C-alpha positions in Angstrom: -13.0 117.7 -19.0 -14.0 119.9 -16.0 -17.1 117.9 -15.3 -18.0 116.5 -12.0 -19.3 112.9 -12.0 -20.1 110.4 -9.3 -18.4 107.0 -9.7 -17.8 104.0 -7.6 -14.7 104.5 -5.4 -12.8 101.8 -7.3 -13.5 103.3 -10.7 -12.6 106.8 -9.5 -9.4 105.7 -7.9 -8.3 103.9 -11.1 -9.0 107.0 -13.2 -7.1 109.2 -10.7 -4.1 106.9 -10.8 -4.1 107.0 -14.6 -4.2 110.8 -14.4 -7.6 111.2 -16.1 -9.4 112.5 -13.1 -8.9 113.9 -9.6 -10.9 113.7 -6.4 -12.9 116.7 -5.2 -10.9 118.8 -2.7 -13.6 118.3 0.0 -13.2 114.6 -0.4 -9.5 114.7 0.2 -8.2 113.9 3.7 -5.1 116.0 4.5 -2.7 115.9 7.5 -4.6 119.0 8.8 -8.0 117.4 8.7 -6.6 114.2 10.2 -5.2 116.3 13.1 -8.6 117.9 13.6 -10.3 114.5 13.6 -7.7 113.3 16.1 -8.4 116.3 18.4 -12.1 115.6 18.3 -11.5 111.9 19.2 -9.2 112.8 22.1 -11.4 115.3 23.9 -11.2 114.3 27.6 -14.2 112.5 29.1 -16.0 112.0 25.8 -17.7 108.6 25.4 -19.4 109.9 22.3 -18.2 108.8 18.9 -17.8 111.8 16.7 -19.3 111.4 13.2 -16.7 110.7 10.4 -17.2 111.1 6.7 -18.7 108.0 5.1 -15.5 107.3 3.2 -13.1 108.2 6.0 -11.2 104.9 6.0 -10.8 104.9 2.2 -9.5 108.5 2.4 -7.2 107.5 5.2 -5.7 104.7 3.3 -5.3 106.9 0.2 -3.6 109.6 2.3 -1.1 107.1 3.8 -0.4 105.6 0.4 0.2 109.1 -1.0 2.5 110.0 1.8 4.4 106.8 1.4 4.9 107.6 -2.3 6.1 111.1 -1.5 8.5 109.8 1.1 10.0 107.3 -1.4 10.8 110.3 -3.6 11.8 112.8 -0.8 13.0 111.6 2.6 12.0 114.9 4.2 8.4 113.7 3.8 9.0 110.9 6.3 8.0 113.2 9.2 4.6 113.8 7.6 4.1 110.0 7.0 5.1 109.3 10.6 2.7 111.9 11.9 -0.2 110.6 9.8 0.5 107.0 10.9 0.6 108.0 14.6 -2.6 110.1 14.3 -4.3 107.3 12.4 -3.3 104.6 15.0 -4.7 106.8 17.8 -8.0 107.5 16.0 -8.5 103.8 15.2 -7.5 102.7 18.7 -9.8 105.2 20.4 -12.8 104.4 18.2 -12.3 100.6 18.5 -12.3 101.0 22.3 -15.5 103.0 22.2 -17.1 100.6 19.7 -16.1 97.6 21.8 -17.5 99.2 24.9 -20.8 100.1 23.2 -21.1 96.7 21.6 -20.7 95.0 25.0 -23.1 97.3 26.7 -26.2 96.3 24.8 -27.4 99.9 24.2 -29.9 100.6 21.4 -28.1 99.9 18.1 -29.7 102.8 16.1 -28.6 105.4 18.6 -25.2 104.0 19.0 -24.4 103.3 15.3 -25.6 106.7 14.0 -22.1 108.1 13.9 -20.3 105.0 12.8 -18.9 104.4 9.3 -19.9 101.2 7.5 -16.7 99.5 8.6 -17.3 100.5 12.2 -20.9 99.3 12.1 -19.7 95.9 11.0 -17.2 95.8 13.9 -20.0 96.9 16.4 -22.3 94.2 15.2 -19.6 91.5 15.5 -18.7 92.6 19.0 -22.3 92.8 20.0 -23.1 89.3 18.6 -20.0 87.8 20.3 -20.8 89.3 23.6 -24.4 88.2 23.5 -23.4 84.7 22.5 -20.9 84.6 25.3 -23.5 85.8 27.8 -25.9 83.1 26.6 -23.2 80.5 27.1 -22.3 81.7 30.6 -25.9 82.3 31.7 -27.4 79.3 30.0 -30.2 81.3 28.5 -31.0 84.3 26.3 -29.3 87.4 27.5 -31.4 90.5 27.8 -28.3 92.7 28.1 
């Protein structure tokens, strides 16, 4: 009790659901931190991809699940859930567009992927591979981007 331990996300989530543990506060995504992330993503003219916490998407899913649970018990929480879903969709859509653009551009992968989460890196690699394959099919030879 009162000790901090590092566990796999699956194990930690199971222990939290059973009431035996809780996540550290700084590892919790809140509606306020989601709004801040949304603000950073929507800065005008920014092609850069802001860095997200390594576990951002896990935290996002957990926040939405938590808000859905609260909404089921208290209908006044529906507004918080709607806001979280709208912010989440915007963040994901903006980042997917940037990742798709970068994946198609052929820029150096290490510089481009530095601020991406693991899930986003996988998306970038798929987009890049598909674009390179398509270019090869169209041009009939190896593409040099």
